[in-house]
N, C-alpha and C positions, 0 to 999 in steps of 0.2 A: 565532570564534561554531564551533563543533563542525556537521560536517554533522547531516544528518535524514534517517531512512530512511522511505519510503512503504509499505505493504503494501495488496494485495488479497487480500484473504485469499477463495480458493475450495477446493472439496471438489479440484477434478482440476488446479487450475493455481493458483499462486500470483504474483500481478504484485508486481514489488517495481523501486521508483524513489529517488532519489539526491539531494539538494540540493545548490549549488555551494557552496564554502567561504564565502561569503559569508550563504548560508542565504536568498536570494531567490527561484532558478530551479530548481526538479526536472526531473531530467533520467529518463528510464527507463531500467532497469538490465539487470533478468535475469527471466528467467521459469521459476519453480522447479514443475517437473511432479512432482506430490505421489508416483504412482507409482514414478519415476525415483528420488527423494528422497523416502525415505519419512521423512527426520530434519530436514524443513524447516525447522526450529527450530535444531536445531545448523547450517544453511547459514546462515540467517538472524546466527545468533550469529558465525558466521564473519566475516561483511560487515558486524557494528559493529565488530569487534576491527580486521580488515584496515583499513578507510576510518573509522574513531578517532569510530565517530557517538555524538550526544549525546543524541538523542532517536528515538522510533520509533513513527510515527502509524500506525496500525491502520485500515481501516474501517471504521464499524460500519454494517450494513445495517439500514435502518429502513425500515418502511413510509409510504406518499405521507402519510398522516394524523400521522407522528412516532412510532406505536407502533413495539413492538419484534415480532420475531416469530421462527420456529425459526431462523432463519439465522446470529439476531444472538445466540442462546444458543450456539451453536456458535464464534462468532467471540469472545465472550466467554471461553469453557474455553479456546480457544487463546491471547488475549491474558495469561492468568492463566500459563498454561505457558510462554510468550515473557519475563513479566514474572520469574518463577520465574528463568529460566536468564540471563536477564540483568542481574540483582541491580543493577548500578552503572546502569544504563541505562534512563531513563523509557521507560515505553511507554504510550502516550495513543490514547484511541478519536477518532475525525472520522467527522462524519456522511458518508455514502457514497450518499446518495439520489442516482441516474440518473448517477452513474461510468460506468457500463460503457454504458447507452447513446451517453451525450457520449460515449466512446471511440470507439462504433462510427461516430456520426454525424463525427466527427473523422478517422477512418482514410476512411470513406468521399469526405470532402469534399477529401483529398491526393489519390484515385484509387487508393487500396489497395482489395483486393475483400475485404470484412469477412469471408469464409467461407475466407479463405486467411490471413486474420491473426489467427486466434485466438491464438494465441501471443502476439502483439503487442498486441492488446486488454487484456489485463492488465496488462503493464505502463504500457501509456497512464492504463488506469485509476488504478492506484497513484501514477501520474505524477499524474492531475488530484486524487486525496485528498490529497498532499502538497503541491501545491501553494495549494490549497484553505487549510492548515493554516498555510504559510507566510505567504500572502496575510494570515491572519487576524493574525497575529504582528506583523506590521511596520504593519497598523494599530493594534496596542497599543503601539507604538511599541518 
């Protein structure tokens, strides 16, 4: 099985996580700072090629009632550009409700100062998005 890549898209930072070769576990990979790397899609394309990624999972923000808001429209536009660039690699969306909150809680429980961990929060959120998707795939068989 090829590896999967998880993306937590944000306007300032993009968290990236990667699966293991078995497609069972997600691991935080890096944070892309949009101001420093304005071509974030190009950076993701480099990772996809370098690590032979088979699928990219992008967190789709939803309101608690399941509806989509303005942030979802930005992610949809980003996903369209990403899919165009990655042509042969499918890009899928996954419900990301509460992943940033869960990431903050996880870091806090592990003794990390949340304010000093902003860079890591995005990676952990991407990890949670990807792990949720991987878990759903293993349940499907």
